[in-house]
N, C-alpha and C positions, 0 to 999 in steps of 0.2 A: 669638274666644275668646282668653283669656289664654294666653300661651305661657310654660311653665315649663321652664327648662333645668336649673339647679342653683343651689344657694346660692352666694352670693359668698364671697370670701376673709375672713380673720379681721376681726372688727369689735371695736374697743375702745370700751367705753362712755365717753362724755364729750361735752362741748359741741361738739367739732369736727364731729360728725355733724349737728348742728343747722344748721351753716353751708352744708351742701350744698343745691343748688337743689331747689325743689318746683315741680310743674307748675302752669301757669297755666290755669285753666278760665274765667276772666272773659271770655275771648274769646267765650264763648257767653252767659253770664248773670253779673250782678254777684255773685250768691250764691243759695243755696237759699231764702233768705227774701225774694228780690227779686220785685217785681211782674212783671218780664219773664219770670222762670222760671215763676211761677205761671200766667201767661197762655199760655206756650208748652206747658207741661205739660197744661193743660186743652184746648188746641187739639189736641194729639196724641191724647188720649183720645177726643175727639170724632171725629177723623179715623179712628181704629181702628174706632169704632162705625159710622161712615159706610161704611167698607169692607165691613163685614158686610151692610149694607143694599144696597150695590151688588151684592154677590154674589147676594143674594136677587132683586133686580130683573133681573139678567142671567142668572138661572137657572144659576149656576155650581155644578154638582154632577155626581156620577157617574151612570151609567145605561147604557143601550144605546148602541152606536156609532151615529153618524149621519153622513150625508154633509156635507162641508164646503160651506157656502154663503157668499155675500158677507155676509149678515147675521151669521153666526157669526164670520167674520173680523173684522168691525167690533167685535163684542162682545169678542172676544179682545184686540184692541189697546187698547180702552178699559179693560178690567179690568187688563191687564198694566201699563199706565201708572200706574194708581192703586195697584196692589199694590207696585210698585217705589218709588213716591214715599212711601207710608206706611211701608214697611220702612226706607227711608233715614232718615226722621225718627225712627223708633223706635230705630234703631241709634245715632244721635247722642245722643239723650236717654239711652239705656241706658249709653253710654260716660261721659256726664257724671256720672250718678249713681254708676256703678261707681268713678269716680275718687275719690269721697268715702269709700265704704265699704271700699275696699281700702287706703286710707291711714289710716283711723281707723274700725275696726269698731264703735266705741262711739258713733258719730255717729247718734243716734236719729232725727234728722230725715231724714237720707239713707236710713236703713234703712226708715223708714216709706214714703218715696216709692218706693223700690225695690219694696217689697211691693205698693204700688198699681199700679206699672207692670207687675209680674209678673201681677197679676190681669187687667189689661187685655190683656196679651199672650196670654192664653188665646184671645181672639178671633182674634188673628193666627195662632196655631197651627191653629185650626179653619179659617181661611181657606186656609191652605196645604194642609190635608187635602182641602178641597173643590176647590182648584185642581188638585192632582195627580190627583184622581179625574176631574175634567172633562177634563183634558188626555189622560187615558187613553182617553177616548171619541172623540177627534178623529183625523182623518186628518192626522197631523203632517207627513208628506212634502208633501202638497198645501198645507198651511198655510205651511210654510217656503218653498215655491216662490212663493207668492203674496203673502206679507207680509214686508216688510223688517224689521219689528220682531220677527217670529217667527224670521227667518233669523239675526238678531243674538243670539238666545237659543236657538239650536239645541241646544247641549249641555245646558242647563238643562231644555229641553222633553223631551229624550230621557230624562233622569234622572227627570223627573216621570212619564213613562210607566212606568218601572220601579217607581217608588214606588207607583203606582196598583195594581200587582199585589200589593203588600204592605200593603194596607189592610184593616182590619176594616170591618164595616158602618158607615155614617155615624153612627148613634146611639152605637155603641160608641167610635168615634174621638172623638166630641164629649165623651163622658164621660171618656175617657182624658185629653183635653186639660184638662178642668176639674180632674181629680184630680192633675195634675202639680204644681200650686201647693202644696196641702197634703201632697203625697207626695214625689216625688223632689227637687223644687226646695227644699222645706223641709228635707229631709235634707242637701242640699248646702249650704244656708245655715247650718245648724247646724254643719257641719264647718268652714266658713270662719270663722264667728264664734268658735267654741271655740278653734281652733288659732291664730288671730291674737291671742288674749288670754291664752294660756298664759304664765305667768311661772315661771321655773325657778330653783330655789335652787342657787347655785354657791358653793363654798368655796375661793377662790384664796388660798393662803398664809395660812390661818387667818381670813380676813375674809369673813363672810357677805354675799352680795348677791343680789338677784333681777334676772334679766335676761329679756327676751322670748325666746321659742324661736328666733327668727331669729338672734339674737346667739349663743346657745348653739351652734346648729348651725354657725355661722361659725367657731367656735373649733376645728373639725376641721382648719382650715388653719394652726393655730399651729405654729411650729417646735419648741415645747416639748412633748415627749411626755406629760409629766405633766399639762399643761393640757388636751391633747386627751383623755386618758383620763378626767379628772375631768368634762369637758364631756360626753363620751359616756355616762358612767354617770349623770350628772344628767339628761341627755336621756331615757335609757331610763326613769328613775324618773318623770319627768314624763309620758311617754307612758303608762306603766302606770297612773298616777293618773287619767288622762283616757280610758283605753281603752274603758270601757263605753259612753259616749255615741257615741264614734267607731265602735265596732263596730256599734252600732245603726244609725248612718247608713249604713255600708257594706252591712249586711244589707238595709236598706230600699231602697237604690238598686239593688242587684243583684237583689233579690227582685222589684222592680217590672219590671225588664228581663226577667227570666225569665218573668214572667206575660204580658207583652205580646208578646214576640218570636214564640212559636209561633202566637199568634192573628193575627199579621201574616205568616204563612207563611215565617218564617225558620227553617230547620232547626237553626241553630246561631248563638249570639251572634256568632261570628266571621264568619259570612256577611254579616250586616248591617255589621259593622265594615269589612270589605274593600270593600264597596259604598260606604260613606261615605268611605273613603280613596281611592276611584277607582282601585283595583287589583283583582286577582283572587286566588283562593287559590293558583294556580300561582306568581304573582309573590311572594306572601308566603312560600310554601314555599322558594323559591330564596333569598330575603332571609334568613330565619331560618336556613336550612341553611348558608349561607355564614358567618353569625356563629358558629354552633356549631362549624364546622370550624376557626375561628380561636381557639377557647377555649384550646387548648394554648399558642398564642403569647402570649395575654394572661396566662395563668397563669405563663408563664416570666418575663414582665415583672414580675408581682407578686412572685414569689419573689426576683428580682434586686433589686427595690426594698426588700424586707424585709432582704436582706443589706446593702444600702447603709445602712439605718437601724440595723444591728446586731441584727436580730431573726431568729429561725428562721422564723417565719411572720408574715405581715402581719395585724394586728388591723384590725377595721373602722375604728377611729379613726386608723389609719395611712394609709388610702386617699388622703387629701388632704394628707398631710404633705409639706411642701416638701423638694425635693432639689435640691442645687446652690445657686447664688447668684442671687437675684432681681435683683441688680445695682442696683436703684433702687426707690424708691417712686413711685407715680403719684398725685399730688394731682389733684383734679377738673379744674382748669384745664389741667394738663399732659396728662391723659387726653384731653380734648376736642381740644386742639391736635394731639396725636399722631394721633388718628383723622382729623382734617381733613387732615393731611399725607398719611397713607397712603391714605385714600380718594381724595384728589386724584390720587395716582399712578395710580389706576385710571381715574377719570373726574371731570370737573368737577361733573357732576350729583350724584354720590354725595358728594363733598366739600361741596357747597353744602347738601345735605340735613342733614349733620352740623352745619354752621354754623347753619342755620335752627332745628334742634331745640334748640340751645344758646341762641341769642339769643331765641327766642320762648318759652322755658321749657316745652318739651314733656316734660321729664324730672323725675320725683320720685325723687331719688337716695338720700336718707339713710334708714337703718334707724331705727325707733322703735317703742315699744309701740303695739299696735293695728293696725300696718301688716302687710299680707300679706307673707309670706316670699318669697324668690326674685326672679324678674324676669319681666316680660311686656311685650308691646307690643300696643296696641289701636288700631284705626282709629277716628278721631274724625269726620272729614268730608273730602271731597275727597281731596287728597294729604296731609292732616294726620293725625298720629298722636300718641299719648301713651305714654310708656315709664315703667313702674315698675321701680326698681332698688333694691338694698340695697348700695350702692357701698362699697368699701373701697379704700384707696390701694395697689393691688397689680396685678400682671399679670392676675389673674383678674377683678378689677373692670373693667379695660379690655376684656378679652376678652368679658365678658358684655355690656358696653355695645355693643361691635361687633356681637354676636349680635342684640341687640334693634334696633339701627339697621338691620340687614339686613331685619328684618320691616318697619320703617318704609319702607325703600326699595322693598320689595315693594308696600306700600300705595300709594306714590307712583306706581308703574307701573300701578296699577289705578284711578287717579284718573280720573273721567269715566265710569266704567262703572256700570251699575245694580247694585243689590244681588244680583239673580239672576245677574249675570255675574261677581260677585266671590266666589262661594261656593267658595273654594279648599279642597281637602281637606288634612288635616294632613300627608299625605305630601309634598305640594308646598309647604306653608307653611314648611318648614324649609330650603328651597333657598337663599334669599338670606342667611339668618342663618348657615348653615354657610360660605357663600362669604366673607362679611365676616370671620368668625372666621379663616379661612385667610389672608386678606390680612394681618391683624394678626400672626399667627404668623410668617409668612414675613418680614415686615418687621422684627420684633424679632430673629429669628434672624440676619438679614443683618449686623447690627452687634454681635452678642454675642460675648464671649469664651467659652472652653470651659465654665467654671462656669455662666455665664449660659445658654449653649446647653443644658446639661444641665437647668437649671431649666425652660426654655421647652418643650423636648421632653417632659420628664416631665409638665409641666402639660397639654400636649396629650394625652398618653396617659391622664392622669386622666380627661379628658373622654371619650376614646374608650372607656375601660373602662365609664364610666357609660352610654354610649349602646349599646355592643355587648354588654356582659356584664350590667350591672345591668338594663338595659331588658329583656333576654330573661328575667331572673329575674322581673321584674314581669309580663311576658307569661305566663310559666308559672304564676305565682301567680294571676293573674286567671282563667286557664283553669280552675284547680283550684277557685277560689271559685265560679265560675259552675256548675260541675258539682255541687259539694256543696250549693250554695244551692237547688238544685232539690228537695232532700230536706227541708231544714230550715234554721233560722238557725245561723250558726256562732258559737261562743263566742270570747272573746278568746284563750284558750289555743289553740284550733284555728287561728285566723288567724295567730298567731305561729308555730305549728308549720309551717303551709303556707309561710310566708315563709322560714323557716330552710331548709326542704326545697328551695325554689326557689333560694335562694342557694347551697346546697351543690352543686346540680346545675350551676350556672354558674361560680361562682368556684372550685369544686373545691379542689385542694391549693394554690391560690394564696393562700388565706386560712386563718387559724387557725379551726378548726371551732368553738371555744368562744367566739370573740369576733366574731360576726357581729351583725346588727341585726334582732331579731325584730319590731320595731315599724315597719319600713319601710312597712308597709301603712297606718299612721297618719300617717307623715311625708309621704307623697306624695299631693298633692291630686288627681292624675290619676284615681284610682279613684272620686272623689266628684263627677265632672262628670255631672250628670243627663242622661240621654239620649244619652250618648256613651261607649260601652264601648271598651276596648282603646286608650286614649289613650297608648300606649307604643310599639308598633312603628313608628309614623310617624316617631319621632325617629331610629330606626336607618335607615329609608329615607332621611330627610333628610340624615343625615351622609354616607352612602355615595353618594347621588345628587349631593350637593353636591361631594364630593371628585372624583367623576367629571367633573363640569362644570369644576371648577377645573383639572383636568389638560388639558382642551381649551382653556381660557383660556391656560394656559402655552404651549401649542403655537402658538396663533394669537391673540394679544391683540386686534389690530385687528378681525379678522373676528368675534371673539366678542361684543363689546360690544353691538352693535345686536341681534343674535340673542338675547342674554341678556335684554335689556329686553323684547323681544317674548315670550319664554318666560314671564316673570313676569306680563306683561299678559294671558296666556291661561290661567293656571292654574285659573280658574273657567269657562273656555269650551272646555276640551278635557280628556280623560282623561290620566292619567299615562302610560299606555302609548303613546298617540298623540304626546304631547309629547316623550317620550323617543325615539320612533322618528325624530322630526325631526332628532335628533342622532346617529342611527345606533346607538341603544342598545336592546337587547332586554331588557326587565325580567324576562322569564320565564327568561332564561338565567343560571344561577348564575355563569357565567364573568364577567359584568359586576360582580356584587357581590364576587366574589373579587378582581378587579382593583382595586376601590376599597379593599378591605381590605389589599391589598398595600402601599398607601400607609402604612397604620398599621403593618404589619409592618416596613416600612423605618424607621419611627420607633422601633420596639422595638429593632431592630438598632443604630440610632444611639444610643439610650439605653444599651444594653449597652456599646457602644464608649466612650462618654463617661464612663460610670461606672467602667469599667476603667482609664481614664487617670488618674482621681482617686486 
């Protein structure tokens, strides 16, 4: 899934953004209109259909438990191999098509192919439902003992067993799979298409101009408060104009989830979310609890930042205002060279990946109309990834690139694994990205003067606030939406009210109560990912878990490296609790999360000290 962190730093409209690199997808096919693509697409659709027939022939379905026989073990290995191979082909094709619609949502040819693939993917969804149901009938312990292929997929099989306990009857699951395409998937597509095409009227210095939403949101990083405020008000106006279809999409997606979850024996949407995140409610409570404990510290930082900016209270459009001296701009080539150097200080393998990503054109860097906002990294094939960025020549642009390269490094460590072995939960998916961000931060701080240190530390705190404060506001908002949506659809006004209430509860007196962001529910694409609720707290988990691991790297760099790569290679083959325990970490103990937040508290103290010196 795409990973969204935050918008990049300020972008100025102009031809210089056109010179930034775009990713190269011709390594797969010459183009969407090529015979090679057409043949491969047709072959994939045939293979998906053949998988369904194989499931019929091998009688892959739920039912009464049966003893494990040699014949069952042979059937298992045959179906497992074909399931993995089909999903592997599907994921590569999906990434290929996604590379077109996320960089140009007006590409009708790509949109049509995506729609075709989504329809065919219904058969894959049905296959996984049948697979989970069948696995639930088997003696998994005996199967793992007698089959090397099963042993290699132990974690996935255990999760399939649990999924089998949360299935509706087969006919209902089949119907739900078919209704996903015109239901939740259609609502998600509507959101993506609408938001990527919004053009916003801005009036800088008396000159009217229309800019894509991504560039408007990037102006939140401008050093000019007047520019930030105009962009903020223009953004709110644009979201208000488009709020009705976006509210319909949100109501549709959450309504679908509320309808299906109880029928799948989930008592609460959060129960399914923590299962998907490979943690438990106790771990989540410790994580969120530690974040709430830290709110007074974050609010102190926000009040101090307001004072530095000459304000009584921080407005929403001041959250990303730069403080201190950035010291330099970072053009694209400089950013890549810097990351190669700093990644190389960690390991040759990480440096070489940065070089390869640049030379082989893995990155689509420049913002433009029709392109998805923010940034993400997606696995393409083997150890190869593709990164979408909206780069600007700033520290934040470099930091975001480092974040996404962390995801690419994670993908590299999972190269050679099957799709069922690569199913990494979001909680662990942020581990490498946080680690790479921290490498960059520490490297820049090491050579910075006081004003530059103030800038870097404050930039880091901006990110920490987004992950530890804003994420909890989004978590609280989504909890409220799920509860209210059980009764009826929510209006635009109600969604805005719930968003403001959640922000008031987290930002508190650290922000001007009259200058928050009521449309953050429209701005954040996390809420619109069909079939994946609470795509928020995993970012908090990732930040704090990553900081905890970086502390261990600082204590023993040489001993850390091999263990770290092994950790990344196993995120789809072991639960978060087990992997953390290998490092002596108890995720259910709030003390661990507090210790990671102590790193952020130290940055707050450092910010206060540096700001006082100025």
